[in-house]
Backbone of each chain as nested JSON, in Angstrom:
{
  "chains": [
    {"id": "A", "residues": [
      {"number": 1, "name": "MET", "atoms": {"N": [5.921, -11.839, -19.145], "CA": [5.436, -11.582, -17.953], "C": [5.569, -10.18, -17.45]}},
      {"number": 2, "name": "LEU", "atoms": {"N": [4.256, -9.806, -16.734], "CA": [4.231, -8.239, -16.004], "C": [3.864, -8.404, -14.455]}},
      {"number": 3, "name": "LYS", "atoms": {"N": [4.669, -7.337, -14.217], "CA": [4.132, -6.882, -12.938], "C": [3.161, -5.89, -12.803]}},
      {"number": 4, "name": "ALA", "atoms": {"N": [2.087, -6.092, -11.888], "CA": [0.858, -5.123, -11.701], "C": [1.11, -4.435, -10.083]}},
      {"number": 5, "name": "THR", "atoms": {"N": [1.744, -3.469, -9.87], "CA": [1.304, -2.718, -8.769], "C": [-0.037, -1.58, -8.687]}},
      {"number": 6, "name": "VAL", "atoms": {"N": [-0.879, -2.164, -7.512], "CA": [-2.092, -1.466, -7.229], "C": [-1.98, -1.04, -6.151]}},
      {"number": 7, "name": "TYR", "atoms": {"N": [-2.4, 0.265, -5.889], "CA": [-2.685, 1.019, -4.87], "C": [-4.033, 1.477, -4.629]}},
      {"number": 8, "name": "VAL", "atoms": {"N": [-4.43, 0.885, -3.174], "CA": [-6.055, 1.161, -3.096], "C": [-6.055, 2.202, -1.768]}},
      {"number": 9, "name": "THR", "atoms": {"N": [-6.801, 3.349, -2.016], "CA": [-6.685, 4.149, -0.97], "C": [-8.106, 4.776, -0.847]}},
      {"number": 10, "name": "ILE", "atoms": {"N": [-8.277, 5.144, 0.467], "CA": [-9.8, 5.44, 0.628], "C": [-9.976, 6.712, 0.594]}},
      {"number": 11, "name": "LYS", "atoms": {"N": [-11.204, 7.049, 0.205], "CA": [-11.531, 8.469, -0.872], "C": [-11.403, 9.446, 0.42]}},
      {"number": 12, "name": "GLN", "atoms": {"N": [-10.788, 10.715, -0.248], "CA": [-10.43, 11.877, 0.774], "C": [-11.517, 12.384, 1.815]}},
      {"number": 13, "name": "ASN", "atoms": {"N": [-12.737, 12.147, 1.268], "CA": [-13.927, 12.597, 1.814], "C": [-14.714, 11.532, 2.844]}},
      {"number": 14, "name": "VAL", "atoms": {"N": [-13.842, 10.695, 2.87], "CA": [-14.366, 9.416, 3.411], "C": [-13.704, 9.338, 4.689]}},
      {"number": 15, "name": "LEU", "atoms": {"N": [-14.138, 8.832, 6.271], "CA": [-13.037, 8.988, 7.28], "C": [-12.148, 7.714, 7.437]}},
      {"number": 16, "name": "ASP", "atoms": {"N": [-11.139, 7.818, 7.555], "CA": [-10.447, 6.923, 8.009], "C": [-9.841, 6.201, 9.094]}},
      {"number": 17, "name": "VAL", "atoms": {"N": [-10.595, 5.512, 9.7], "CA": [-10.681, 5.241, 11.326], "C": [-9.036, 4.434, 11.414]}},
      {"number": 18, "name": "GLN", "atoms": {"N": [-8.869, 3.74, 10.548], "CA": [-7.478, 2.846, 10.792], "C": [-6.303, 4.066, 10.79]}},
      {"number": 19, "name": "GLY", "atoms": {"N": [-6.116, 4.832, 10.007], "CA": [-5.689, 6.095, 9.95], "C": [-5.638, 6.977, 11.353]}},
      {"number": 20, "name": "SER", "atoms": {"N": [-6.482, 7.25, 11.574], "CA": [-6.742, 8.043, 12.784], "C": [-6.336, 7.218, 13.978]}},
      {"number": 21, "name": "ALA", "atoms": {"N": [-6.552, 5.938, 14.533], "CA": [-6.079, 5.245, 15.397], "C": [-4.546, 5.416, 15.25]}},
      {"number": 22, "name": "VAL", "atoms": {"N": [-3.908, 5.129, 14.271], "CA": [-2.527, 5.073, 13.891], "C": [-2.071, 6.526, 14.318]}},
      {"number": 23, "name": "GLN", "atoms": {"N": [-2.543, 7.401, 14.046], "CA": [-2.128, 9.024, 14.501], "C": [-1.99, 8.922, 15.777]}},
      {"number": 24, "name": "GLY", "atoms": {"N": [-3.072, 8.642, 16.394], "CA": [-3.334, 8.659, 17.803], "C": [-2.193, 7.747, 18.436]}},
      {"number": 25, "name": "ALA", "atoms": {"N": [-1.919, 6.786, 17.9], "CA": [-0.716, 6.029, 18.648], "C": [0.702, 6.681, 18.395]}},
      {"number": 26, "name": "LEU", "atoms": {"N": [0.889, 7.271, 17.292], "CA": [2.106, 7.713, 17.011], "C": [2.041, 9.209, 18.033]}},
      {"number": 27, "name": "HIS", "atoms": {"N": [1.419, 9.756, 18.019], "CA": [1.397, 10.764, 18.75], "C": [1.707, 10.623, 20.487]}},
      {"number": 28, "name": "SER", "atoms": {"N": [0.681, 9.571, 20.733], "CA": [1.273, 8.916, 22.342], "C": [2.491, 8.381, 22.542]}},
      {"number": 29, "name": "MET", "atoms": {"N": [3.195, 8.193, 21.063], "CA": [4.745, 7.768, 21.423], "C": [5.425, 8.789, 21.257]}},
      {"number": 30, "name": "GLY", "atoms": {"N": [4.884, 10.45, 21.001], "CA": [5.805, 11.218, 20.945], "C": [6.251, 11.658, 19.656]}},
      {"number": 31, "name": "PHE", "atoms": {"N": [5.762, 11.345, 18.453], "CA": [5.591, 11.8, 17.154], "C": [4.647, 12.789, 16.823]}},
      {"number": 32, "name": "ASP", "atoms": {"N": [4.986, 13.951, 17.658], "CA": [4.236, 14.843, 17.734], "C": [3.731, 15.858, 16.402]}},
      {"number": 33, "name": "GLU", "atoms": {"N": [5.046, 15.658, 15.637], "CA": [4.805, 16.265, 14.054], "C": [3.79, 15.638, 13.083]}},
      {"number": 34, "name": "VAL", "atoms": {"N": [3.382, 14.285, 13.397], "CA": [2.564, 13.888, 12.511], "C": [1.284, 14.298, 12.804]}},
      {"number": 35, "name": "GLY", "atoms": {"N": [0.846, 14.791, 11.242], "CA": [-0.763, 15.512, 11.121], "C": [-1.446, 14.258, 10.462]}},
      {"number": 36, "name": "SER", "atoms": {"N": [-2.258, 14.298, 9.403], "CA": [-3.223, 13.254, 8.945], "C": [-2.508, 12.12, 8.609]}},
      {"number": 37, "name": "VAL", "atoms": {"N": [-3.016, 10.628, 9.001], "CA": [-2.372, 9.634, 8.196], "C": [-3.599, 8.928, 7.648]}},
      {"number": 38, "name": "ARG", "atoms": {"N": [-3.231, 8.484, 6.244], "CA": [-4.209, 7.591, 5.992], "C": [-3.553, 6.688, 5.142]}},
      {"number": 39, "name": "ILE", "atoms": {"N": [-4.279, 5.177, 5.387], "CA": [-3.749, 3.979, 5.058], "C": [-4.489, 3.615, 4.02]}},
      {"number": 40, "name": "GLY", "atoms": {"N": [-3.803, 2.617, 3.306], "CA": [-4.438, 1.953, 2.383], "C": [-3.889, 0.706, 1.882]}},
      {"number": 41, "name": "LYS", "atoms": {"N": [-4.115, -0.006, 0.65], "CA": [-3.344, -1.297, 0.237], "C": [-2.727, -0.852, -0.771]}},
      {"number": 42, "name": "TYR", "atoms": {"N": [-1.545, -1.839, -0.591], "CA": [-0.658, -2.026, -1.604], "C": [-0.372, -3.343, -2.376]}},
      {"number": 43, "name": "LEU", "atoms": {"N": [-0.97, -3.645, -3.215], "CA": [-1.081, -5.28, -3.976], "C": [0.368, -5.22, -4.982]}},
      {"number": 44, "name": "GLU", "atoms": {"N": [0.896, -6.325, -4.978], "CA": [1.803, -6.589, -6.307], "C": [1.541, -7.952, -6.697]}},
      {"number": 45, "name": "LEU", "atoms": {"N": [0.596, -7.92, -8.135], "CA": [0.227, -9.238, -8.739], "C": [1.317, -9.398, -9.906]}},
      {"number": 46, "name": "GLN", "atoms": {"N": [1.636, -11.055, -10.489], "CA": [2.219, -11.55, -11.133], "C": [1.412, -11.664, -12.275]}},
      {"number": 47, "name": "LEU", "atoms": {"N": [1.396, -11.341, -13.397], "CA": [0.64, -11.648, -14.714], "C": [1.28, -12.318, -15.92]}},
      {"number": 48, "name": "ASN", "atoms": {"N": [0.701, -13.733, -16.091], "CA": [1.409, -14.63, -17.162], "C": [0.752, -14.124, -18.38]}},
      {"number": 49, "name": "THR", "atoms": {"N": [1.06, -12.981, -18.845], "CA": [0.675, -12.167, -19.993], "C": [1.586, -11.231, -20.324]}},
      {"number": 50, "name": "ALA", "atoms": {"N": [2.011, -11.275, -21.525], "CA": [2.767, -10.16, -22.371], "C": [1.774, -9.145, -22.866]}},
      {"number": 51, "name": "ASP", "atoms": {"N": [0.807, -9.294, -23.05], "CA": [0.157, -8.182, -23.748], "C": [-0.45, -7.129, -22.753]}},
      {"number": 52, "name": "ARG", "atoms": {"N": [0.581, -5.83, -22.727], "CA": [0.27, -4.587, -22.027], "C": [-1.252, -4.168, -22.023]}},
      {"number": 53, "name": "SER", "atoms": {"N": [-1.714, -3.908, -23.055], "CA": [-3.067, -3.472, -23.337], "C": [-4.176, -4.305, -22.742]}},
      {"number": 54, "name": "GLU", "atoms": {"N": [-3.982, -5.242, -22.982], "CA": [-5.119, -6.367, -22.751], "C": [-4.891, -6.639, -21.174]}},
      {"number": 55, "name": "ALA", "atoms": {"N": [-3.531, -6.463, -20.377], "CA": [-3.563, -6.66, -19.107], "C": [-3.975, -5.533, -18.433]}},
      {"number": 56, "name": "GLU", "atoms": {"N": [-3.881, -3.89, -18.998], "CA": [-4.162, -2.989, -18.3], "C": [-5.852, -2.886, -18.269]}},
      {"number": 57, "name": "ALA", "atoms": {"N": [-6.708, -3.541, -18.991], "CA": [-8.091, -3.625, -18.794], "C": [-8.42, -4.818, -17.817]}},
      {"number": 58, "name": "ARG", "atoms": {"N": [-7.548, -5.748, -17.8], "CA": [-7.954, -6.939, -16.995], "C": [-7.451, -6.489, -15.637]}},
      {"number": 59, "name": "VAL", "atoms": {"N": [-6.614, -5.537, -15.287], "CA": [-6.229, -5.31, -13.959], "C": [-7.201, -4.237, -13.512]}},
      {"number": 60, "name": "LYS", "atoms": {"N": [-7.804, -3.455, -14.411], "CA": [-8.946, -2.514, -14.079], "C": [-9.944, -3.02, -13.707]}},
      {"number": 61, "name": "ALA", "atoms": {"N": [-10.544, -4.338, -14.199], "CA": [-11.376, -4.939, -14.271], "C": [-11.386, -5.864, -13.007]}},
      {"number": 62, "name": "MET", "atoms": {"N": [-10.028, -6.102, -12.302], "CA": [-10.07, -6.818, -10.993], "C": [-9.979, -5.989, -9.934]}},
      {"number": 63, "name": "CYS", "atoms": {"N": [-9.738, -4.407, -10.213], "CA": [-9.882, -3.469, -9.275], "C": [-11.135, -3.269, -8.991]}},
      {"number": 64, "name": "GLU", "atoms": {"N": [-12.214, -3.265, -9.723], "CA": [-13.416, -2.719, -9.965], "C": [-14.062, -3.725, -9.385]}},
      {"number": 65, "name": "LYS", "atoms": {"N": [-13.978, -5.282, -9.576], "CA": [-14.723, -6.069, -9.346], "C": [-14.226, -6.783, -7.69]}},
      {"number": 66, "name": "LEU", "atoms": {"N": [-13.066, -6.466, -7.316], "CA": [-12.641, -7.265, -6.146], "C": [-11.856, -6.54, -5.266]}},
      {"number": 67, "name": "LEU", "atoms": {"N": [-10.731, -6.012, -6.083], "CA": [-9.493, -5.512, -5.099], "C": [-9.735, -4.126, -4.419]}},
      {"number": 68, "name": "ALA", "atoms": {"N": [-10.556, -3.486, -5.121], "CA": [-11.135, -2.365, -4.223], "C": [-12.795, -1.724, -4.209]}},
      {"number": 69, "name": "ASN", "atoms": {"N": [-13.034, -1.288, -3.217], "CA": [-14.36, -0.908, -2.935], "C": [-14.61, 0.473, -3.421]}},
      {"number": 70, "name": "THR", "atoms": {"N": [-15.122, 0.645, -4.614], "CA": [-15.042, 1.883, -5.314], "C": [-16.031, 2.839, -4.676]}},
      {"number": 71, "name": "VAL", "atoms": {"N": [-17.17, 2.342, -4.099], "CA": [-17.63, 3.559, -3.241], "C": [-17.037, 4.067, -1.961]}},
      {"number": 72, "name": "ILE", "atoms": {"N": [-15.973, 3.645, -1.745], "CA": [-15.45, 4.382, -0.56], "C": [-13.844, 4.539, -0.766]}},
      {"number": 73, "name": "GLU", "atoms": {"N": [-13.441, 3.829, -1.868], "CA": [-11.821, 3.314, -2.383], "C": [-11.622, 3.915, -3.884]}},
      {"number": 74, "name": "ASP", "atoms": {"N": [-10.741, 4.744, -3.755], "CA": [-10.08, 4.865, -5.179], "C": [-8.388, 3.605, -5.197]}},
      {"number": 75, "name": "TYR", "atoms": {"N": [-8.243, 3.66, -6.761], "CA": [-7.27, 2.957, -7.131], "C": [-6.822, 3.461, -8.26]}},
      {"number": 76, "name": "LYS", "atoms": {"N": [-5.169, 2.898, -8.048], "CA": [-4.304, 3.289, -9.418], "C": [-3.612, 2.372, -9.64]}},
      {"number": 77, "name": "TYR", "atoms": {"N": [-2.87, 1.965, -10.559], "CA": [-1.983, 0.873, -10.58], "C": [-0.997, 1.163, -11.873]}},
      {"number": 78, "name": "GLU", "atoms": {"N": [-0.122, 0.375, -11.629], "CA": [1.393, 0.711, -12.799], "C": [1.638, -0.69, -13.131]}},
      {"number": 79, "name": "LEU", "atoms": {"N": [1.734, -0.897, -14.506], "CA": [2.291, -2.128, -15.058], "C": [3.716, -2.191, -15.548]}},
      {"number": 80, "name": "GLN", "atoms": {"N": [4.484, -2.836, -15.025], "CA": [5.736, -3.055, -15.731], "C": [6.495, -4.598, -15.95]}},
      {"number": 81, "name": "ALA", "atoms": {"N": [7.441, -4.417, -17.39], "CA": [8.003, -6.11, -17.621], "C": [8.663, -6.452, -16.936]}},
      {"number": 82, "name": "VAL", "atoms": {"N": [8.561, -7.694, -16.261], "CA": [9.896, -8.626, -15.521], "C": [10.188, -9.571, -16.089]}}
    ]},
    {"id": "B", "residues": [
      {"number": 1, "name": "MET", "atoms": {"N": [6.057, 21.532, 4.99], "CA": [5.17, 20.453, 5.624], "C": [5.688, 19.41, 4.36]}},
      {"number": 2, "name": "LEU", "atoms": {"N": [5.941, 18.272, 4.956], "CA": [6.369, 17.12, 4.164], "C": [5.247, 16.003, 4.2]}},
      {"number": 3, "name": "LYS", "atoms": {"N": [5.192, 15.423, 3.07], "CA": [4.362, 14.06, 3.045], "C": [5.494, 12.954, 3.158]}},
      {"number": 4, "name": "ALA", "atoms": {"N": [5.274, 11.994, 3.989], "CA": [5.943, 10.738, 3.474], "C": [5.161, 9.59, 3.2]}},
      {"number": 5, "name": "THR", "atoms": {"N": [5.51, 8.954, 2.443], "CA": [4.98, 7.646, 1.87], "C": [5.516, 6.391, 2.041]}},
      {"number": 6, "name": "VAL", "atoms": {"N": [4.512, 5.492, 2.853], "CA": [5.315, 4.63, 3.383], "C": [4.813, 3.343, 2.885]}},
      {"number": 7, "name": "TYR", "atoms": {"N": [5.694, 2.391, 2.651], "CA": [4.945, 0.798, 2.026], "C": [5.568, -0.161, 2.84]}},
      {"number": 8, "name": "VAL", "atoms": {"N": [4.894, -0.903, 3.308], "CA": [4.902, -1.934, 4.103], "C": [4.672, -3.424, 3.666]}},
      {"number": 9, "name": "THR", "atoms": {"N": [5.356, -4.194, 3.248], "CA": [5.33, -5.306, 2.342], "C": [5.787, -6.402, 3.157]}},
      {"number": 10, "name": "ILE", "atoms": {"N": [5.119, -7.904, 3.324], "CA": [5.58, -9.074, 3.82], "C": [6.945, -9.344, 3.119]}},
      {"number": 11, "name": "LYS", "atoms": {"N": [7.483, -9.903, 3.693], "CA": [9.125, -10.312, 3.211], "C": [8.85, -11.357, 2.451]}},
      {"number": 12, "name": "GLN", "atoms": {"N": [9.787, -11.544, 1.144], "CA": [9.524, -12.471, 0.342], "C": [9.482, -14.215, 0.963]}},
      {"number": 13, "name": "ASN", "atoms": {"N": [10.225, -14.509, 1.848], "CA": [9.957, -15.977, 2.348], "C": [8.982, -15.997, 3.407]}},
      {"number": 14, "name": "VAL", "atoms": {"N": [8.038, -15.091, 3.563], "CA": [7.037, -15.189, 4.439], "C": [5.824, -15.568, 3.807]}},
      {"number": 15, "name": "LEU", "atoms": {"N": [4.977, -16.463, 4.331], "CA": [3.911, -16.755, 3.746], "C": [2.552, -15.608, 3.745]}},
      {"number": 16, "name": "ASP", "atoms": {"N": [2.028, -15.313, 2.744], "CA": [1.256, -14.306, 2.493], "C": [-0.18, -14.873, 2.285]}},
      {"number": 17, "name": "VAL", "atoms": {"N": [-0.783, -14.959, 3.438], "CA": [-2.311, -15.765, 3.127], "C": [-3.28, -14.568, 2.886]}},
      {"number": 18, "name": "GLN", "atoms": {"N": [-3.332, -13.616, 3.167], "CA": [-4.469, -12.798, 2.415], "C": [-3.944, -12.653, 0.745]}},
      {"number": 19, "name": "GLY", "atoms": {"N": [-3.0, -12.869, 0.617], "CA": [-2.505, -12.642, -0.977], "C": [-3.027, -13.946, -1.566]}},
      {"number": 20, "name": "SER", "atoms": {"N": [-2.687, -14.818, -0.97], "CA": [-3.236, -16.311, -1.444], "C": [-4.807, -16.497, -1.708]}},
      {"number": 21, "name": "ALA", "atoms": {"N": [-5.563, -15.562, -0.497], "CA": [-6.804, -15.621, -0.886], "C": [-7.155, -14.535, -1.965]}},
      {"number": 22, "name": "VAL", "atoms": {"N": [-6.862, -13.659, -1.795], "CA": [-6.974, -12.759, -3.136], "C": [-6.583, -13.442, -4.502]}},
      {"number": 23, "name": "GLN", "atoms": {"N": [-5.472, -14.284, -4.926], "CA": [-5.042, -14.991, -5.799], "C": [-6.273, -16.017, -6.319]}},
      {"number": 24, "name": "GLY", "atoms": {"N": [-6.497, -16.641, -5.349], "CA": [-7.525, -18.064, -5.244], "C": [-9.157, -16.82, -5.768]}},
      {"number": 25, "name": "ALA", "atoms": {"N": [-9.264, -16.068, -5.487], "CA": [-10.642, -15.362, -5.776], "C": [-10.79, -15.042, -7.029]}},
      {"number": 26, "name": "LEU", "atoms": {"N": [-9.769, -14.361, -7.283], "CA": [-9.325, -14.017, -8.644], "C": [-9.212, -14.973, -10.063]}},
      {"number": 27, "name": "HIS", "atoms": {"N": [-8.716, -16.261, -9.392], "CA": [-8.879, -17.369, -10.561], "C": [-10.3, -18.0, -10.41]}},
      {"number": 28, "name": "SER", "atoms": {"N": [-11.149, -17.797, -9.518], "CA": [-12.363, -18.387, -9.144], "C": [-13.515, -17.22, -10.312]}},
      {"number": 29, "name": "MET", "atoms": {"N": [-12.811, -16.143, -10.427], "CA": [-13.525, -15.058, -11.142], "C": [-13.186, -15.229, -12.663]}},
      {"number": 30, "name": "GLY", "atoms": {"N": [-11.739, -15.878, -13.183], "CA": [-11.719, -16.265, -14.27], "C": [-10.494, -15.441, -14.6]}},
      {"number": 31, "name": "PHE", "atoms": {"N": [-9.851, -14.871, -13.819], "CA": [-8.447, -14.078, -14.188], "C": [-7.319, -14.871, -13.851]}},
      {"number": 32, "name": "ASP", "atoms": {"N": [-7.257, -15.891, -14.997], "CA": [-6.485, -17.139, -14.921], "C": [-5.042, -16.451, -15.112]}},
      {"number": 33, "name": "GLU", "atoms": {"N": [-4.723, -15.364, -15.609], "CA": [-3.416, -15.399, -15.591], "C": [-2.73, -14.628, -14.652]}},
      {"number": 34, "name": "VAL", "atoms": {"N": [-3.267, -14.631, -13.332], "CA": [-2.596, -13.925, -12.473], "C": [-1.982, -15.198, -11.395]}},
      {"number": 35, "name": "GLY", "atoms": {"N": [-0.51, -14.668, -11.223], "CA": [0.414, -15.177, -10.666], "C": [0.36, -15.288, -9.376]}},
      {"number": 36, "name": "SER", "atoms": {"N": [1.348, -14.712, -8.62], "CA": [1.681, -14.382, -7.208], "C": [0.918, -13.275, -6.942]}},
      {"number": 37, "name": "VAL", "atoms": {"N": [0.302, -13.139, -5.671], "CA": [-0.114, -11.768, -5.544], "C": [0.541, -11.859, -4.093]}},
      {"number": 38, "name": "ARG", "atoms": {"N": [1.104, -10.657, -3.696], "CA": [1.471, -10.264, -2.15], "C": [0.863, -8.81, -1.794]}},
      {"number": 39, "name": "ILE", "atoms": {"N": [0.339, -8.591, -0.728], "CA": [-0.54, -7.349, -0.358], "C": [0.286, -6.873, 0.896]}},
      {"number": 40, "name": "GLY", "atoms": {"N": [0.366, -5.741, 0.997], "CA": [0.785, -4.987, 1.988], "C": [0.267, -3.946, 2.341]}},
      {"number": 41, "name": "LYS", "atoms": {"N": [0.803, -2.821, 2.971], "CA": [0.259, -1.323, 3.233], "C": [0.866, -0.447, 2.602]}},
      {"number": 42, "name": "TYR", "atoms": {"N": [-0.107, 1.047, 2.616], "CA": [0.397, 2.32, 1.993], "C": [-0.131, 3.063, 2.899]}},
      {"number": 43, "name": "LEU", "atoms": {"N": [0.881, 3.729, 3.31], "CA": [0.569, 4.797, 4.318], "C": [0.87, 6.405, 3.782]}},
      {"number": 44, "name": "GLU", "atoms": {"N": [0.006, 7.221, 3.976], "CA": [0.397, 8.626, 3.865], "C": [0.407, 9.413, 5.121]}},
      {"number": 45, "name": "LEU", "atoms": {"N": [1.389, 9.979, 5.311], "CA": [1.457, 10.837, 6.678], "C": [1.907, 12.125, 6.473]}},
      {"number": 46, "name": "GLN", "atoms": {"N": [1.223, 13.006, 6.971], "CA": [1.52, 14.579, 6.913], "C": [2.541, 14.849, 7.826]}},
      {"number": 47, "name": "LEU", "atoms": {"N": [3.292, 15.483, 7.792], "CA": [4.68, 15.805, 8.968], "C": [4.411, 17.449, 8.779]}},
      {"number": 48, "name": "ASN", "atoms": {"N": [4.306, 17.557, 10.234], "CA": [4.589, 19.486, 10.106], "C": [5.829, 19.817, 10.644]}},
      {"number": 49, "name": "THR", "atoms": {"N": [6.655, 19.555, 9.591], "CA": [8.225, 19.941, 9.753], "C": [8.839, 20.066, 8.723]}},
      {"number": 50, "name": "ALA", "atoms": {"N": [9.791, 20.913, 8.262], "CA": [10.327, 21.223, 6.913], "C": [11.765, 20.548, 6.969]}},
      {"number": 51, "name": "ASP", "atoms": {"N": [12.496, 20.046, 8.009], "CA": [13.735, 19.521, 8.056], "C": [13.563, 18.007, 7.785]}},
      {"number": 52, "name": "ARG", "atoms": {"N": [14.152, 17.886, 6.385], "CA": [14.192, 16.484, 5.934], "C": [14.998, 15.601, 6.205]}},
      {"number": 53, "name": "SER", "atoms": {"N": [16.101, 15.713, 6.715], "CA": [16.886, 14.993, 7.263], "C": [16.573, 14.197, 8.682]}},
      {"number": 54, "name": "GLU", "atoms": {"N": [15.835, 15.464, 9.183], "CA": [15.483, 15.018, 10.978], "C": [14.378, 14.112, 10.636]}},
      {"number": 55, "name": "ALA", "atoms": {"N": [13.21, 14.675, 9.448], "CA": [12.167, 13.643, 9.039], "C": [12.32, 12.267, 8.771]}},
      {"number": 56, "name": "GLU", "atoms": {"N": [13.382, 12.131, 7.835], "CA": [13.848, 10.822, 7.535], "C": [14.194, 9.758, 8.646]}},
      {"number": 57, "name": "ALA", "atoms": {"N": [14.701, 10.553, 9.578], "CA": [15.207, 9.769, 10.859], "C": [13.853, 9.283, 11.732]}},
      {"number": 58, "name": "ARG", "atoms": {"N": [12.784, 10.082, 11.983], "CA": [11.768, 10.195, 12.698], "C": [10.753, 9.052, 11.927]}},
      {"number": 59, "name": "VAL", "atoms": {"N": [10.49, 9.289, 10.438], "CA": [9.78, 8.099, 10.097], "C": [10.304, 6.833, 10.061]}},
      {"number": 60, "name": "LYS", "atoms": {"N": [11.778, 6.731, 10.086], "CA": [12.254, 5.704, 10.299], "C": [11.942, 4.517, 11.507]}},
      {"number": 61, "name": "ALA", "atoms": {"N": [11.928, 5.676, 12.575], "CA": [11.828, 5.177, 13.828], "C": [10.5, 4.909, 14.215]}},
      {"number": 62, "name": "MET", "atoms": {"N": [9.335, 5.677, 13.537], "CA": [7.955, 5.234, 13.134], "C": [7.955, 3.861, 12.985]}},
      {"number": 63, "name": "CYS", "atoms": {"N": [8.587, 3.316, 11.481], "CA": [8.146, 2.366, 10.958], "C": [8.638, 1.053, 11.902]}},
      {"number": 64, "name": "GLU", "atoms": {"N": [9.97, 1.285, 12.486], "CA": [10.732, 0.47, 13.172], "C": [9.668, -0.134, 14.492]}},
      {"number": 65, "name": "LYS", "atoms": {"N": [9.151, 1.083, 15.202], "CA": [8.474, 1.015, 16.294], "C": [6.927, 0.729, 16.117]}},
      {"number": 66, "name": "LEU", "atoms": {"N": [6.491, 1.01, 14.947], "CA": [4.799, 0.884, 15.077], "C": [4.596, 0.409, 13.581]}},
      {"number": 67, "name": "LEU", "atoms": {"N": [5.25, 0.799, 12.511], "CA": [4.24, 0.806, 11.32], "C": [4.185, -0.442, 10.964]}},
      {"number": 68, "name": "ALA", "atoms": {"N": [5.63, -1.029, 10.806], "CA": [6.094, -2.271, 10.45], "C": [6.557, -3.334, 11.583]}},
      {"number": 69, "name": "ASN", "atoms": {"N": [5.919, -4.807, 11.332], "CA": [6.565, -5.637, 12.12], "C": [7.591, -6.283, 11.321]}},
      {"number": 70, "name": "THR", "atoms": {"N": [8.811, -5.842, 12.126], "CA": [10.238, -5.838, 11.278], "C": [10.805, -7.21, 11.205]}},
      {"number": 71, "name": "VAL", "atoms": {"N": [10.03, -8.438, 11.941], "CA": [10.262, -9.571, 11.799], "C": [9.793, -10.456, 10.728]}},
      {"number": 72, "name": "ILE", "atoms": {"N": [8.601, -9.882, 10.141], "CA": [7.932, -10.522, 9.122], "C": [7.536, -9.512, 7.758]}},
      {"number": 73, "name": "GLU", "atoms": {"N": [7.713, -8.05, 8.282], "CA": [7.433, -7.442, 6.967], "C": [8.919, -6.438, 6.371]}},
      {"number": 74, "name": "ASP", "atoms": {"N": [8.966, -5.729, 5.344], "CA": [10.165, -4.889, 5.197], "C": [9.056, -3.489, 5.115]}},
      {"number": 75, "name": "TYR", "atoms": {"N": [9.915, -2.467, 5.152], "CA": [9.465, -1.117, 4.781], "C": [10.166, -0.003, 4.016]}},
      {"number": 76, "name": "LYS", "atoms": {"N": [9.678, 0.524, 3.272], "CA": [10.391, 1.728, 2.457], "C": [9.553, 3.1, 2.555]}},
      {"number": 77, "name": "TYR", "atoms": {"N": [10.21, 4.001, 2.122], "CA": [9.638, 5.299, 2.513], "C": [10.273, 6.428, 1.545]}},
      {"number": 78, "name": "GLU", "atoms": {"N": [9.194, 7.328, 1.169], "CA": [9.751, 8.206, 0.466], "C": [9.182, 9.672, 1.205]}},
      {"number": 79, "name": "LEU", "atoms": {"N": [9.654, 10.866, 1.031], "CA": [9.668, 12.075, 1.459], "C": [9.35, 13.064, 0.229]}},
      {"number": 80, "name": "GLN", "atoms": {"N": [8.056, 13.673, 0.625], "CA": [8.294, 14.827, -0.662], "C": [7.63, 16.143, 0.089]}},
      {"number": 81, "name": "ALA", "atoms": {"N": [7.864, 17.36, -0.606], "CA": [7.42, 18.696, 0.258], "C": [6.074, 18.889, -0.408]}},
      {"number": 82, "name": "VAL", "atoms": {"N": [5.23, 19.379, 0.303], "CA": [3.736, 19.716, 0.097], "C": [3.651, 20.883, 0.281]}}
    ]}
  ]
}
């Protein structure tokens, strides 16, 4: 069994409206030291396979096809044995 | 300047409906090796301060008050100098 941890983030040059809203909320709560806020997704997937190199390719395909919108989002992932 | 990276995840004993939906979608796309899928949030905050111990306490307060719903979500965070 492998565990894949996937991080999906909005590309640097794309406006992060959710992040801007959270930044505004934090400022209004008195957290004035907060500069930019970027919000992404964090996914943990259990994979019923032990073949790490095959799993790498499969997770990459999942990200490209479903988990990330590669027009506006970047992704990275890590695999670890569990 | 510090960068805080915050991970907000749904507690293990709480049903992750978004994760279940993604799991179903991955299965229907032929990724049958996927077991459980858990989806959380990943936040990057720029902090205009250099005091790490103060920043720790402030980020904890931000998580408790706004970034995480501590009834159903866990959070963890890391600070790094930028």
